[in-house]
N, C-alpha and C positions, 0 to 999 in steps of 0.2 A: 743942424738941418738934416732931415731924413733923406735917405737915398731914394732913387727912383722906384725901387722895388720895395713896396710896403708889405709887411706881414698880413696874413688874413686874420681879421678880428671877428670873433664870435661872441655874441651877447645873449646869454640866457636870461630871459625876462626882458627882451629888448623891444617889445612891441608897445609898451606904455611907460609913462613916468620917467624915472631916472635912466632906465635902460634905453629908452628911445632918445633921450638927450645924449647919452654916450654914443649911440649909433650916428646921430647927426654930426656930432663933433668929429668922430673918426672919418666919416664920409667926406666932410669938408676938408680934411687934411689929406685926402687922396687914398685912404685905406679901402680895401675891399671888405665890406661888412656884411655879415649874415646874422640873423637873429632867430631865436626860437622863443616860443611862448605857448600858452595853453591851446591856442587856435591855429598854430602854424603846422605845416606839413613836416618841416624840419624838426627832428627830435633833438633833445638836449645831448644825447649820446653821440649822434651823428655830428652835431655841431662841434662837440669837444674833439672828436677824431680829426675833423677837417680844418680846425683853426690853429693858427700859430700862437695867438693870444686869445684867452678866454676870460670873459668878464661875467661875473654872476650878479644879476640885478633883479632877482625875483622878489615878490612880496615877502616881507620878513617872516610871516607865518609859515611859508613854505620853504624857506631857505635851507634849513638843515636837511630836510628830506631830499630836496633837489640836488644839493651838493653831494650828499652821501651816495646817491644813485649815479652821479656823473663822474666822481673822482676816479673810478677804475679806468676811465677812458682817457 
């Protein structure tokens, strides 16, 4: 059982598909969830800095580029 204080979950690519499913799952479990995507104001870098747990769920074509830009954060 999780404690009352859940870590902040960030999902890169969380606006559609698998990322959106992850977001729903974590929200249902009481986590604070933020997502980033191509059309969100939240950048991947900011999301990485502010999240305790970071999930990468972008389209496969863009994965390597997105991960390599985000890893330093």
